[in-house]
C-alpha positions, 0 to 999 in steps of 0.5 A, a space after each residue: 876782273 881780278 882772279 879773286 873776284 872770278 873765284 868768288 863768282 865761280 862758287 856763287 853762280 853754281 850755288 845760286 843756279 842749283 838753288 834756282 833749278 831746285 826751286 823751279 823743278 819742285 812743283 813738277 816733282 811734287 805733281 808726279 810724287 803725289 800723282 803716283 802716290 810715292 809713299 809707303 803703303 805699309 806704314 811704321 818702322 822696325 828698330 835695328 834689333 827687329 822689334 817695332 819702333 813703337 815711339 817713332 810709329 806713335 809720333 810719325 807712323 801715320 804721316 808715312 801713309 800720305 807724305 811722298 818720299 824721294 824728295 832728295 831727287 831735287 838735290 842731286 838733280 839740281 847739282 847734275 843739271 848745274 854741272 852740265 849747263 855750266 860745262 856746256 856753256 864753258 865749252 862753247 868758248 865764251 870767255 865769261 862762261 868758260 871759267 864757271 865750269 866746275 867739272 874737272 878730272 882732278 877735283 870733282 870727277 870722283 865726288 860727282 861719280 860717287 854722288 851719281 852711284 849714291 843717287 841711283 842706289 838710293 832711288 832704287 831703295 826708295 822705289 822698292 820701299 814704296 812698291 814692295 810693302 815697305 821693303 827696300 833694298 836690304 841693308 846688307 846689299 846697300 852696305 856691300 855696294 858702299 863697301 865696294 865703291 869706297 874700297 875702289 875710291 880709297 885705293 884710287 886715293 892711295 895709288 893714284 893721288 898718293 894720299 898716305 896721311 891725314 892732316 892733324 890741326 896744329 900738328 901736321 900730317 899723320 902718315 898711315 900709308 895703305 891704311 888710308 884705304 880701309 880708313 876711307 871705307 870705314 869713314 864712308 860707312 859711318 857717314 852713310 849711317 848718319 843718313 838716319 838724321 832724315 827723320 823730322 821735317 826740315 832737319 836733314 836739309 838744314 844740317 846738310 846745308 850747313 855742312 856743305 856750305 862749310 866745306 865750300 868755304 874750306 875748299 875755297 880757302 885751299 884754292 880748290 875752287 872746283 870742289 868749292 863750287 861743287 859743295 856750293 851747288 850741293 848746298 844750293 840744291 839742299 836749300 831748295 829742297 829745304 824750302 819745300 821740306 820745312 814743316 809741314 813737309 811737302 815731301 821727304 828726302 829719304 834714301 835717294 837724298 841721304 845716300 848721295 849726300 853722305 857718300 859724297 861728303 866722305 869724298 869731299 872730306 878726303 879731298 880737302 885734307 892733305 890733298 888740298 893741304 888742309 884738315 878736311 877729315 879731322 874737322 868732319 866730326 866737328 862740322 858734322 857734329 850732329 851726324 856724329 851725335 845721331 849715329 852715336 845715339 843709335 849705337 849707344 841705344 843698341 848697346 844699352 839694350 843688349 848689355 843693360 836690358 833697357 833703353 838709354 833714350 826714349 827712342 833713337 836716334 837722338 832727335 826723336 828722343 827730344 820729340 818723345 820727351 815733349 819737344 815740338 818737332 819744329 823746336 828740335 829742328 830749329 835748335 839743330 840748325 843753331 847747333 849745326 851753324 855753330 859747329 860749322 863755324 867752329 870747324 872752319 876756324 880750326 880747319 883754316 887756322 890749324 
């Protein structure tokens, strides 16, 4: 078997295995989510300015009272089980399974650790959300945890891995030195904020599936096969979640899914940048264009209300605005998928040729 064939299999098998594990475990998770009524007991949302989110509550508030949360368990559980199974099989010395393990200190230890922290904190938030009358972990608590975690990881990138620059396509490296640390913190917080894209059946699963598939290809192109396999496994687990999240959703991803996905994405983007001889950071706003649009629409909405005294959109983030002006939710979702695929391809072209 050639080295190229082996590297393809190394990415393909974790992706497929994570997808199959997710599909197989979903019925059991569904049983427990419905049995224990894992949904908000007090429906409705509040806007960032403290007022009631009237448009959102009109469109989706009622479903919050009977659609289970915590569906994101499917994603990270599939990834961790896949990593554990392949690592155990690889340790028994079999010549076939040994190369398939993608758990490595140099490439995947940090993103897997960040995913674990995000999964735990996200789970705690969702648990409190359903057991404390819609009040999860306070935002400042979650932001403090993310800031602390990303500061530690950012310092590790700088001090241990020697990352002091950002790759700029068609230009080279932009050296920023110690500023790598606060840059990573800010990037982690910004990407975490994009988790609000989880607002329509099938939307977040399709978007994150496209993004992680693109980064799997980018890491593979750089020869970082463990990261490529990890991204493939995340994409596989996300697609398994999406299988049950398409309209009408059996369950929602919520924070236990979006938090590990967004925080891990920040790490993957950094590790596919100068560390891998690529441009993982620069192409992130392109590959993750829909995440950027989601956060930007919410920021613009807040600024417009404070400065102009009126809304810029009917409702923010942007995908709910399209619903509010009359687009069916499935049309918003499928058009987002199309845009997500196009932007992922565009980002890959720049990342590979830059």
